[in-house]
All heavy atoms as a GROMACS GRO file, in nm:
protein
  536
    1MET      N    1  -0.501  -2.465   1.060
    1MET     CA    2  -0.534  -2.342   1.130
    1MET      C    3  -0.447  -2.225   1.082
    1MET      O    4  -0.498  -2.119   1.052
    1MET     CB    5  -0.513  -2.359   1.280
    1MET     CG    6  -0.626  -2.425   1.352
    1MET     SD    7  -0.774  -2.327   1.341
    1MET     CE    8  -0.823  -2.318   1.505
    2GLU      N    9  -0.316  -2.250   1.077
    2GLU     CA   10  -0.225  -2.141   1.037
    2GLU      C   11  -0.250  -2.099   0.893
    2GLU      O   12  -0.241  -1.981   0.860
    2GLU     CB   13  -0.080  -2.185   1.056
    2GLU     CG   14   0.018  -2.073   1.038
    2GLU     CD   15   0.160  -2.113   1.074
    2GLU    OE1   16   0.178  -2.186   1.171
    2GLU    OE2   17   0.250  -2.070   1.001
    3ARG      N   18  -0.282  -2.197   0.810
    3ARG     CA   19  -0.310  -2.166   0.669
    3ARG      C   20  -0.431  -2.074   0.656
    3ARG      O   21  -0.433  -1.982   0.575
    3ARG     CB   22  -0.331  -2.295   0.591
    3ARG     CG   23  -0.353  -2.271   0.445
    3ARG     CD   24  -0.362  -2.399   0.368
    3ARG     NE   25  -0.392  -2.369   0.231
    3ARG     CZ   26  -0.446  -2.453   0.148
    3ARG    NH1   27  -0.474  -2.575   0.187
    3ARG    NH2   28  -0.471  -2.418   0.024
    4ASP      N   29  -0.533  -2.100   0.738
    4ASP     CA   30  -0.651  -2.014   0.737
    4ASP      C   31  -0.615  -1.871   0.776
    4ASP      O   32  -0.664  -1.776   0.716
    4ASP     CB   33  -0.759  -2.068   0.832
    4ASP     CG   34  -0.821  -2.197   0.781
    4ASP    OD1   35  -0.812  -2.224   0.660
    4ASP    OD2   36  -0.879  -2.270   0.863
    5ASN      N   37  -0.529  -1.857   0.877
    5ASN     CA   38  -0.485  -1.725   0.920
    5ASN      C   39  -0.407  -1.654   0.809
    5ASN      O   40  -0.424  -1.534   0.789
    5ASN     CB   41  -0.400  -1.733   1.046
    5ASN     CG   42  -0.483  -1.768   1.168
    5ASN    OD1   43  -0.603  -1.748   1.170
    5ASN    ND2   44  -0.418  -1.821   1.270
    6ASP      N   45  -0.322  -1.728   0.739
    6ASP     CA   46  -0.246  -1.670   0.628
    6ASP      C   47  -0.339  -1.625   0.517
    6ASP      O   48  -0.320  -1.518   0.458
    6ASP     CB   49  -0.145  -1.771   0.573
    6ASP     CG   50  -0.027  -1.795   0.667
    6ASP    OD1   51  -0.007  -1.713   0.761
    6ASP    OD2   52   0.045  -1.895   0.647
    7GLU      N   53  -0.441  -1.705   0.488
    7GLU     CA   54  -0.536  -1.670   0.382
    7GLU      C   55  -0.616  -1.545   0.422
    7GLU      O   56  -0.639  -1.458   0.338
    7GLU     CB   57  -0.629  -1.786   0.353
    7GLU     CG   58  -0.560  -1.902   0.282
    7GLU     CD   59  -0.649  -2.023   0.264
    7GLU    OE1   60  -0.768  -2.018   0.306
    7GLU    OE2   61  -0.601  -2.122   0.209
    8GLU      N   62  -0.656  -1.538   0.548
    8GLU     CA   63  -0.729  -1.420   0.595
    8GLU      C   64  -0.641  -1.296   0.590
    8GLU      O   65  -0.686  -1.189   0.551
    8GLU     CB   66  -0.778  -1.443   0.738
    8GLU     CG   67  -0.893  -1.539   0.749
    8GLU     CD   68  -0.936  -1.564   0.892
    8GLU    OE1   69  -0.903  -1.482   0.980
    8GLU    OE2   70  -1.003  -1.665   0.916
    9ARG      N   71  -0.515  -1.311   0.630
    9ARG     CA   72  -0.421  -1.198   0.627
    9ARG      C   73  -0.400  -1.151   0.484
    9ARG      O   74  -0.402  -1.032   0.455
    9ARG     CB   75  -0.288  -1.240   0.690
    9ARG     CG   76  -0.189  -1.128   0.704
    9ARG     CD   77  -0.061  -1.182   0.771
    9ARG     NE   78   0.030  -1.078   0.812
    9ARG     CZ   79   0.105  -1.005   0.731
    9ARG    NH1   80   0.099  -1.023   0.602
    9ARG    NH2   81   0.186  -0.914   0.778
   10ASP      N   82  -0.380  -1.246   0.391
   10ASP     CA   83  -0.362  -1.211   0.250
   10ASP      C   84  -0.484  -1.140   0.194
   10ASP      O   85  -0.471  -1.044   0.119
   10ASP     CB   86  -0.329  -1.335   0.167
   10ASP     CG   87  -0.191  -1.392   0.196
   10ASP    OD1   88  -0.106  -1.320   0.256
   10ASP    OD2   89  -0.166  -1.509   0.158
   11ALA      N   90  -0.602  -1.188   0.230
   11ALA     CA   91  -0.725  -1.124   0.183
   11ALA      C   92  -0.737  -0.983   0.239
   11ALA      O   93  -0.779  -0.891   0.168
   11ALA     CB   94  -0.846  -1.208   0.224
   12PHE      N   95  -0.698  -0.964   0.364
   12PHE     CA   96  -0.703  -0.832   0.425
   12PHE      C   97  -0.603  -0.738   0.357
   12PHE      O   98  -0.636  -0.623   0.325
   12PHE     CB   99  -0.675  -0.841   0.576
   12PHE     CG  100  -0.688  -0.710   0.647
   12PHE    CD1  101  -0.810  -0.644   0.652
   12PHE    CD2  102  -0.579  -0.651   0.709
   12PHE    CE1  103  -0.823  -0.522   0.717
   12PHE    CE2  104  -0.591  -0.530   0.774
   12PHE     CZ  105  -0.713  -0.465   0.778
   13ILE      N  106  -0.482  -0.788   0.329
   13ILE     CA  107  -0.382  -0.706   0.260
   13ILE      C  108  -0.434  -0.666   0.122
   13ILE      O  109  -0.419  -0.551   0.080
   13ILE     CB  110  -0.247  -0.780   0.250
   13ILE    CG1  111  -0.182  -0.786   0.389
   13ILE    CG2  112  -0.154  -0.713   0.150
   13ILE    CD1  113  -0.056  -0.871   0.395
   14GLN      N  114  -0.497  -0.758   0.051
   14GLN     CA  115  -0.552  -0.725  -0.081
   14GLN      C  116  -0.661  -0.619  -0.071
   14GLN      O  117  -0.669  -0.530  -0.156
   14GLN     CB  118  -0.606  -0.851  -0.148
   14GLN     CG  119  -0.497  -0.945  -0.192
   14GLN     CD  120  -0.551  -1.074  -0.251
   14GLN    OE1  121  -0.672  -1.094  -0.260
   14GLN    NE2  122  -0.462  -1.161  -0.291
   15ALA      N  123  -0.743  -0.626   0.033
   15ALA     CA  124  -0.846  -0.525   0.053
   15ALA      C  125  -0.785  -0.388   0.080
   15ALA      O  126  -0.831  -0.287   0.027
   15ALA     CB  127  -0.938  -0.566   0.168
   16VAL      N  128  -0.678  -0.386   0.159
   16VAL     CA  129  -0.610  -0.260   0.188
   16VAL      C  130  -0.543  -0.206   0.061
   16VAL      O  131  -0.548  -0.086   0.034
   16VAL     CB  132  -0.508  -0.278   0.303
   16VAL    CG1  133  -0.422  -0.154   0.321
   16VAL    CG2  134  -0.580  -0.310   0.434
   17GLU      N  135  -0.485  -0.294  -0.019
   17GLU     CA  136  -0.425  -0.251  -0.147
   17GLU      C  137  -0.530  -0.186  -0.236
   17GLU      O  138  -0.504  -0.084  -0.299
   17GLU     CB  139  -0.363  -0.372  -0.219
   17GLU     CG  140  -0.237  -0.423  -0.156
   17GLU     CD  141  -0.187  -0.550  -0.223
   17GLU    OE1  142  -0.267  -0.623  -0.288
   17GLU    OE2  143  -0.067  -0.579  -0.209
   18ARG      N  144  -0.649  -0.244  -0.240
   18ARG     CA  145  -0.758  -0.185  -0.321
   18ARG      C  146  -0.793  -0.046  -0.272
   18ARG      O  147  -0.820   0.044  -0.352
   18ARG     CB  148  -0.880  -0.276  -0.321
   18ARG     CG  149  -0.866  -0.397  -0.410
   18ARG     CD  150  -0.998  -0.470  -0.431
   18ARG     NE  151  -1.055  -0.523  -0.309
   18ARG     CZ  152  -1.025  -0.640  -0.255
   18ARG    NH1  153  -0.935  -0.718  -0.313
   18ARG    NH2  154  -1.085  -0.681  -0.144
   19MET      N  155  -0.793  -0.027  -0.140
   19MET     CA  156  -0.825   0.104  -0.085
   19MET      C  157  -0.715   0.206  -0.120
   19MET      O  158  -0.745   0.321  -0.152
   19MET     CB  159  -0.845   0.096   0.066
   19MET     CG  160  -0.962   0.010   0.107
   19MET     SD  161  -1.118   0.053   0.026
   19MET     CE  162  -1.155   0.205   0.106
   20VAL      N  163  -0.590   0.164  -0.114
   20VAL     CA  164  -0.479   0.254  -0.152
   20VAL      C  165  -0.498   0.298  -0.297
   20VAL      O  166  -0.489   0.417  -0.329
   20VAL     CB  167  -0.343   0.184  -0.133
   20VAL    CG1  168  -0.230   0.264  -0.196
   20VAL    CG2  169  -0.315   0.162   0.016
   21LEU      N  170  -0.526   0.203  -0.384
   21LEU     CA  171  -0.545   0.236  -0.526
   21LEU      C  172  -0.672   0.318  -0.549
   21LEU      O  173  -0.674   0.405  -0.636
   21LEU     CB  174  -0.549   0.107  -0.609
   21LEU     CG  175  -0.417   0.032  -0.615
   21LEU    CD1  176  -0.436  -0.104  -0.682
   21LEU    CD2  177  -0.311   0.112  -0.687
   22GLU      N  178  -0.775   0.291  -0.471
   22GLU     CA  179  -0.901   0.366  -0.483
   22GLU      C  180  -0.880   0.515  -0.460
   22GLU      O  181  -0.937   0.598  -0.531
   22GLU     CB  182  -1.002   0.310  -0.382
   22GLU     CG  183  -1.128   0.391  -0.368
   22GLU     CD  184  -1.227   0.367  -0.480
   22GLU    OE1  185  -1.220   0.261  -0.544
   22GLU    OE2  186  -1.311   0.455  -0.502
   23TYR      N  187  -0.800   0.550  -0.361
   23TYR     CA  188  -0.784   0.691  -0.324
   23TYR      C  189  -0.661   0.758  -0.384
   23TYR      O  190  -0.645   0.878  -0.370
   23TYR     CB  191  -0.783   0.704  -0.171
   23TYR     CG  192  -0.917   0.671  -0.112
   23TYR    CD1  193  -0.935   0.560  -0.033
   23TYR    CD2  194  -1.028   0.751  -0.140
   23TYR    CE1  195  -1.059   0.528   0.020
   23TYR    CE2  196  -1.153   0.721  -0.089
   23TYR     CZ  197  -1.168   0.609  -0.009
   23TYR     OH  198  -1.291   0.579   0.041
   24GLN      N  199  -0.579   0.682  -0.455
   24GLN     CA  200  -0.462   0.741  -0.519
   24GLN      C  201  -0.508   0.846  -0.620
   24GLN      O  202  -0.600   0.824  -0.698
   24GLN     CB  203  -0.381   0.632  -0.588
   24GLN     CG  204  -0.249   0.678  -0.641
   24GLN     CD  205  -0.169   0.561  -0.694
   24GLN    OE1  206  -0.224   0.464  -0.745
   24GLN    NE2  207  -0.039   0.569  -0.682
   25CYS      N  208  -0.447   0.961  -0.616
   25CYS     CA  209  -0.477   1.075  -0.704
   25CYS      C  210  -0.612   1.141  -0.674
   25CYS      O  211  -0.652   1.233  -0.744
   25CYS     CB  212  -0.473   1.036  -0.851
   25CYS     SG  213  -0.312   0.982  -0.909
   26LYS      N  214  -0.685   1.093  -0.573
   26LYS     CA  215  -0.818   1.147  -0.546
   26LYS      C  216  -0.827   1.213  -0.409
   26LYS      O  217  -0.883   1.321  -0.398
   26LYS     CB  218  -0.922   1.035  -0.553
   26LYS     CG  219  -0.936   0.974  -0.690
   26LYS     CD  220  -1.036   0.860  -0.688
   26LYS     CE  221  -1.037   0.788  -0.821
   26LYS     NZ  222  -1.116   0.666  -0.815
   27ASP      N  223  -0.782   1.145  -0.306
   27ASP     CA  224  -0.798   1.194  -0.169
   27ASP      C  225  -0.672   1.160  -0.090
   27ASP      O  226  -0.654   1.046  -0.047
   27ASP     CB  227  -0.921   1.129  -0.105
   27ASP     CG  228  -0.953   1.183   0.032
   27ASP    OD1  229  -0.860   1.220   0.107
   27ASP    OD2  230  -1.073   1.187   0.067
   28PHE      N  231  -0.586   1.259  -0.072
   28PHE     CA  232  -0.456   1.234  -0.010
   28PHE      C  233  -0.469   1.177   0.131
   28PHE      O  234  -0.397   1.083   0.166
   28PHE     CB  235  -0.371   1.362  -0.005
   28PHE     CG  236  -0.239   1.341   0.064
   28PHE    CD1  237  -0.133   1.283  -0.004
   28PHE    CD2  238  -0.222   1.375   0.196
   28PHE    CE1  239  -0.012   1.260   0.060
   28PHE    CE2  240  -0.101   1.354   0.262
   28PHE     CZ  241   0.004   1.296   0.192
   29ASN      N  242  -0.558   1.232   0.212
   29ASN     CA  243  -0.568   1.187   0.351
   29ASN      C  244  -0.608   1.040   0.360
   29ASN      O  245  -0.551   0.965   0.439
   29ASN     CB  246  -0.667   1.274   0.429
   29ASN     CG  247  -0.612   1.413   0.452
   29ASN    OD1  248  -0.492   1.433   0.470
   29ASN    ND2  249  -0.700   1.512   0.450
   30ARG      N  250  -0.705   1.002   0.282
   30ARG     CA  251  -0.747   0.860   0.283
   30ARG      C  252  -0.640   0.772   0.221
   30ARG      O  253  -0.617   0.661   0.269
   30ARG     CB  254  -0.881   0.843   0.212
   30ARG     CG  255  -0.993   0.904   0.293
   30ARG     CD  256  -1.125   0.879   0.230
   30ARG     NE  257  -1.229   0.940   0.311
   30ARG     CZ  258  -1.356   0.938   0.280
   30ARG    NH1  259  -1.396   0.880   0.169
   30ARG    NH2  260  -1.444   0.995   0.359
   31TRP      N  261  -0.576   0.815   0.114
   31TRP     CA  262  -0.468   0.738   0.054
   31TRP      C  263  -0.356   0.717   0.156
   31TRP      O  264  -0.304   0.606   0.170
   31TRP     CB  265  -0.415   0.813  -0.070
   31TRP     CG  266  -0.289   0.755  -0.125
   31TRP    CD1  267  -0.279   0.648  -0.209
   31TRP    CD2  268  -0.156   0.800  -0.101
   31TRP    NE1  269  -0.147   0.623  -0.238
   31TRP    CE2  270  -0.069   0.716  -0.173
   31TRP    CE3  271  -0.102   0.903  -0.025
   31TRP    CZ2  272   0.069   0.732  -0.172
   31TRP    CZ3  273   0.035   0.919  -0.023
   31TRP    CH2  274   0.119   0.834  -0.095
   32HIS      N  275  -0.320   0.822   0.227
   32HIS     CA  276  -0.213   0.813   0.327
   32HIS      C  277  -0.254   0.720   0.442
   32HIS      O  278  -0.173   0.640   0.490
   32HIS     CB  279  -0.179   0.952   0.380
   32HIS     CG  280  -0.061   0.952   0.470
   32HIS    ND1  281  -0.072   0.942   0.607
   32HIS    CD2  282   0.071   0.960   0.443
   32HIS    CE1  283   0.048   0.944   0.660
   32HIS    NE2  284   0.136   0.955   0.564
   33TYR      N  285  -0.378   0.729   0.485
   33TYR     CA  286  -0.429   0.644   0.593
   33TYR      C  287  -0.414   0.496   0.556
   33TYR      O  288  -0.357   0.417   0.630
   33TYR     CB  289  -0.576   0.678   0.621
   33TYR     CG  290  -0.645   0.583   0.715
   33TYR    CD1  291  -0.626   0.595   0.853
   33TYR    CD2  292  -0.728   0.482   0.668
   33TYR    CE1  293  -0.690   0.508   0.940
   33TYR    CE2  294  -0.791   0.395   0.754
   33TYR     CZ  295  -0.772   0.408   0.890
   33TYR     OH  296  -0.834   0.320   0.976
   34TRP      N  297  -0.467   0.459   0.439
   34TRP     CA  298  -0.460   0.320   0.397
   34TRP      C  299  -0.317   0.277   0.365
   34TRP      O  300  -0.278   0.163   0.390
   34TRP     CB  301  -0.552   0.296   0.277
   34TRP     CG  302  -0.696   0.298   0.318
   34TRP    CD1  303  -0.786   0.397   0.292
   34TRP    CD2  304  -0.765   0.202   0.397
   34TRP    NE1  305  -0.907   0.366   0.349
   34TRP    CE2  306  -0.897   0.247   0.414
   34TRP    CE3  307  -0.728   0.081   0.455
   34TRP    CZ2  308  -0.992   0.175   0.486
   34TRP    CZ3  309  -0.823   0.010   0.526
   34TRP    CH2  310  -0.952   0.056   0.541
   35GLY      N  311  -0.237   0.370   0.313
   35GLY     CA  312  -0.096   0.339   0.288
   35GLY      C  313  -0.021   0.309   0.416
   35GLY      O  314   0.066   0.221   0.420
   36SER      N  315  -0.054   0.380   0.522
   36SER     CA  316   0.010   0.356   0.652
   36SER      C  317  -0.025   0.217   0.706
   36SER      O  318   0.059   0.148   0.762
   36SER     CB  319  -0.034   0.462   0.754
   36SER     OG  320   0.011   0.588   0.713
   37ILE      N  321  -0.150   0.178   0.688
   37ILE     CA  322  -0.192   0.044   0.730
   37ILE      C  323  -0.119  -0.061   0.648
   37ILE      O  324  -0.069  -0.161   0.702
   37ILE     CB  325  -0.345   0.029   0.719
   37ILE    CG1  326  -0.413   0.120   0.820
   37ILE    CG2  327  -0.387  -0.116   0.738
   37ILE    CD1  328  -0.563   0.129   0.806
   38LEU      N  329  -0.110  -0.038   0.517
   38LEU     CA  330  -0.039  -0.133   0.430
   38LEU      C  331   0.107  -0.144   0.471
   38LEU      O  332   0.162  -0.254   0.472
   38LEU     CB  333  -0.052  -0.089   0.284
   38LEU     CG  334   0.012  -0.181   0.182
   38LEU    CD1  335  -0.048  -0.322   0.189
   38LEU    CD2  336  -0.006  -0.123   0.042
   39GLU      N  337   0.168  -0.033   0.505
   39GLU     CA  338   0.309  -0.035   0.546
   39GLU      C  339   0.329  -0.119   0.672
   39GLU      O  340   0.429  -0.189   0.684
   39GLU     CB  341   0.358   0.107   0.570
   39GLU     CG  342   0.505   0.116   0.594
   39GLU     CD  343   0.555   0.258   0.598
   39GLU    OE1  344   0.473   0.352   0.612
   39GLU    OE2  345   0.677   0.276   0.587
   40GLU      N  346   0.234  -0.116   0.764
   40GLU     CA  347   0.244  -0.197   0.885
   40GLU      C  348   0.224  -0.345   0.854
   40GLU      O  349   0.291  -0.430   0.911
   40GLU     CB  350   0.141  -0.153   0.988
   40GLU     CG  351   0.174  -0.022   1.054
   40GLU     CD  352   0.074   0.015   1.162
   40GLU    OE1  353   0.017  -0.076   1.225
   40GLU    OE2  354   0.054   0.135   1.182
   41LEU      N  355   0.132  -0.376   0.762
   41LEU     CA  356   0.102  -0.515   0.729
   41LEU      C  357   0.207  -0.579   0.641
   41LEU      O  358   0.240  -0.696   0.657
   41LEU     CB  359  -0.033  -0.523   0.657
   41LEU     CG  360  -0.156  -0.487   0.737
   41LEU    CD1  361  -0.277  -0.480   0.644
   41LEU    CD2  362  -0.179  -0.590   0.846
   42ASP      N  363   0.256  -0.502   0.544
   42ASP     CA  364   0.346  -0.556   0.442
   42ASP      C  365   0.447  -0.448   0.401
   42ASP      O  366   0.430  -0.381   0.299
   42ASP     CB  367   0.264  -0.602   0.321
   42ASP     CG  368   0.346  -0.670   0.215
   42ASP    OD1  369   0.465  -0.697   0.238
   42ASP    OD2  370   0.290  -0.698   0.107
   43PRO      N  371   0.553  -0.430   0.482
   43PRO     CA  372   0.646  -0.318   0.458
   43PRO      C  373   0.721  -0.325   0.324
   43PRO      O  374   0.778  -0.225   0.282
   43PRO     CB  375   0.743  -0.326   0.575
   43PRO     CG  376   0.720  -0.454   0.643
   43PRO     CD  377   0.588  -0.507   0.600
   44HIS      N  378   0.717  -0.437   0.256
   44HIS     CA  379   0.789  -0.450   0.128
   44HIS      C  380   0.694  -0.452   0.008
   44HIS      O  381   0.733  -0.487  -0.102
   44HIS     CB  382   0.877  -0.576   0.128
   44HIS     CG  383   0.976  -0.577   0.240
   44HIS    ND1  384   1.084  -0.491   0.245
   44HIS    CD2  385   0.982  -0.650   0.353
   44HIS    CE1  386   1.152  -0.512   0.355
   44HIS    NE2  387   1.092  -0.608   0.423
   45ASN      N  388   0.571  -0.411   0.030
   45ASN     CA  389   0.471  -0.410  -0.076
   45ASN      C  390   0.510  -0.308  -0.183
   45ASN      O  391   0.543  -0.193  -0.152
   45ASN     CB  392   0.334  -0.375  -0.017
   45ASN     CG  393   0.223  -0.397  -0.115
   45ASN    OD1  394   0.218  -0.335  -0.219
   45ASN    ND2  395   0.132  -0.486  -0.080
   46PRO      N  396   0.505  -0.347  -0.311
   46PRO     CA  397   0.544  -0.255  -0.419
   46PRO      C  398   0.458  -0.128  -0.427
   46PRO      O  399   0.505  -0.026  -0.477
   46PRO     CB  400   0.526  -0.338  -0.546
   46PRO     CG  401   0.510  -0.478  -0.503
   46PRO     CD  402   0.473  -0.479  -0.359
   47LEU      N  403   0.336  -0.131  -0.377
   47LEU     CA  404   0.253  -0.011  -0.380
   47LEU      C  405   0.312   0.100  -0.293
   47LEU      O  406   0.282   0.218  -0.315
   47LEU     CB  407   0.111  -0.041  -0.330
   47LEU     CG  408   0.020  -0.114  -0.428
   47LEU    CD1  409  -0.117  -0.139  -0.363
   47LEU    CD2  410   0.004  -0.037  -0.556
   48LEU      N  411   0.394   0.064  -0.197
   48LEU     CA  412   0.455   0.164  -0.110
   48LEU      C  413   0.566   0.242  -0.181
   48LEU      O  414   0.614   0.341  -0.129
   48LEU     CB  415   0.509   0.098   0.017
   48LEU     CG  416   0.404   0.029   0.103
   48LEU    CD1  417   0.470  -0.048   0.216
   48LEU    CD2  418   0.304   0.130   0.156
   49GLU      N  419   0.604   0.196  -0.299
   49GLU     CA  420   0.708   0.265  -0.377
   49GLU      C  421   0.649   0.368  -0.472
   49GLU      O  422   0.721   0.432  -0.548
   49GLU     CB  423   0.789   0.162  -0.455
   49GLU     CG  424   0.864   0.066  -0.364
   49GLU     CD  425   0.938  -0.041  -0.441
   49GLU    OE1  426   0.946  -0.033  -0.566
   49GLU    OE2  427   0.985  -0.136  -0.377
   50VAL      N  428   0.517   0.384  -0.467
   50VAL     CA  429   0.447   0.476  -0.557
   50VAL      C  430   0.384   0.586  -0.474
   50VAL      O  431   0.320   0.561  -0.372
   50VAL     CB  432   0.339   0.400  -0.637
   50VAL    CG1  433   0.264   0.496  -0.728
   50VAL    CG2  434   0.402   0.288  -0.716
   51GLY      N  435   0.401   0.709  -0.518
   51GLY     CA  436   0.346   0.824  -0.447
   51GLY      C  437   0.199   0.847  -0.478
   51GLY      O  438   0.137   0.776  -0.557
   52PHE      N  439   0.145   0.950  -0.417
   52PHE     CA  440   0.002   0.984  -0.429
   52PHE      C  441  -0.039   1.004  -0.574
   52PHE      O  442  -0.148   0.964  -0.615
   52PHE     CB  443  -0.028   1.109  -0.346
   52PHE     CG  444  -0.168   1.160  -0.363
   52PHE    CD1  445  -0.275   1.089  -0.314
   52PHE    CD2  446  -0.192   1.280  -0.428
   52PHE    CE1  447  -0.405   1.136  -0.330
   52PHE    CE2  448  -0.320   1.328  -0.444
   52PHE     CZ  449  -0.427   1.255  -0.395
   53HIS      N  450   0.045   1.065  -0.654
   53HIS     CA  451   0.011   1.094  -0.793
   53HIS      C  452   0.041   0.979  -0.888
   53HIS      O  453   0.032   0.995  -1.010
   53HIS     CB  454   0.081   1.222  -0.840
   53HIS     CG  455   0.034   1.344  -0.767
   53HIS    ND1  456  -0.091   1.398  -0.786
   53HIS    CD2  457   0.092   1.418  -0.671
   53HIS    CE1  458  -0.108   1.502  -0.707
   53HIS    NE2  459   0.002   1.517  -0.636
   54GLY      N  460   0.076   0.864  -0.832
   54GLY     CA  461   0.101   0.746  -0.915
   54GLY      C  462   0.241   0.738  -0.971
   54GLY      O  463   0.270   0.651  -1.052
   55LEU      N  464   0.327   0.828  -0.930
   55LEU     CA  465   0.465   0.828  -0.977
   55LEU      C  466   0.555   0.759  -0.875
   55LEU      O  467   0.533   0.772  -0.755
   55LEU     CB  468   0.514   0.971  -1.000
   55LEU     CG  469   0.432   1.053  -1.100
   55LEU    CD1  470   0.480   1.197  -1.100
   55LEU    CD2  471   0.443   0.992  -1.238
   56PRO      N  472   0.657   0.687  -0.922
   56PRO     CA  473   0.746   0.619  -0.827
   56PRO      C  474   0.828   0.720  -0.747
   56PRO      O  475   0.861   0.828  -0.795
   56PRO     CB  476   0.836   0.535  -0.916
   56PRO     CG  477   0.823   0.590  -1.053
   56PRO     CD  478   0.692   0.664  -1.060
   57TYR      N  479   0.857   0.680  -0.623
   57TYR     CA  480   0.946   0.761  -0.542
   57TYR      C  481   1.088   0.742  -0.594
   57TYR      O  482   1.125   0.635  -0.642
   57TYR     CB  483   0.944   0.716  -0.394
   57TYR     CG  484   0.817   0.751  -0.323
   57TYR    CD1  485   0.733   0.653  -0.274
   57TYR    CD2  486   0.782   0.884  -0.301
   57TYR    CE1  487   0.618   0.685  -0.205
   57TYR    CE2  488   0.666   0.918  -0.233
   57TYR     CZ  489   0.586   0.819  -0.185
   57TYR     OH  490   0.471   0.851  -0.119
   58PHE      N  491   1.168   0.847  -0.585
   58PHE     CA  492   1.308   0.838  -0.625
   58PHE      C  493   1.395   0.826  -0.503
   58PHE      O  494   1.373   0.895  -0.403
   58PHE     CB  495   1.349   0.961  -0.707
   58PHE     CG  496   1.274   0.970  -0.837
   58PHE    CD1  497   1.169   1.058  -0.853
   58PHE    CD2  498   1.309   0.888  -0.942
   58PHE    CE1  499   1.099   1.065  -0.972
   58PHE    CE2  500   1.241   0.894  -1.063
   58PHE     CZ  501   1.135   0.984  -1.078
   59SER      N  502   1.495   0.740  -0.509
   59SER     CA  503   1.580   0.717  -0.393
   59SER      C  504   1.698   0.814  -0.388
   59SER      O  505   1.780   0.805  -0.299
   59SER     CB  506   1.629   0.573  -0.392
   59SER     OG  507   1.705   0.548  -0.509
   60GLY      N  508   1.708   0.902  -0.481
   60GLY     CA  509   1.818   0.998  -0.479
   60GLY      C  510   1.845   1.051  -0.619
   60GLY      O  511   1.783   1.011  -0.716
   61LEU      N  512   1.937   1.141  -0.626
   61LEU     CA  513   1.972   1.201  -0.754
   61LEU      C  514   2.075   1.115  -0.825
   61LEU      O  515   2.165   1.060  -0.764
   61LEU     CB  516   2.031   1.341  -0.732
   61LEU     CG  517   1.936   1.441  -0.666
   61LEU    CD1  518   2.012   1.572  -0.640
   61LEU    CD2  519   1.816   1.467  -0.754
   62LYS      N  520   2.059   1.103  -0.955
   62LYS     CA  521   2.156   1.028  -1.035
   62LYS      C  522   2.253   1.126  -1.097
   62LYS      O  523   2.219   1.238  -1.128
   62LYS     CB  524   2.084   0.948  -1.142
   62LYS     CG  525   1.999   0.839  -1.085
   62LYS     CD  526   1.943   0.751  -1.195
   62LYS     CE  527   1.866   0.639  -1.133
   62LYS     NZ  528   1.823   0.543  -1.233
   63ASP      N  529   2.375   1.079  -1.116
   63ASP     CA  530   2.479   1.162  -1.180
   63ASP      C  531   2.452   1.181  -1.327
   63ASP      O  532   2.407   1.102  -1.397
   63ASP     CB  533   2.617   1.102  -1.160
   63ASP     CG  534   2.658   1.104  -1.014
   63ASP    OD1  535   2.605   1.190  -0.939
   63ASP    OD2  536   2.741   1.023  -0.976
   0.00000   0.00000   0.00000
């Protein structure tokens, strides 16, 4: 039973990831909407480290 739930959750996360990528660079509001859902489902997902324009977020200034 638990394995089925994990598989369903993983499939849902993959669907949300596709939506984030679908709207990246195209529609900020929809990209942000799906990104927010992804952040709730999987806060450590690597897609959350990439901004709307496909560039990585910077954690600060380097010397």
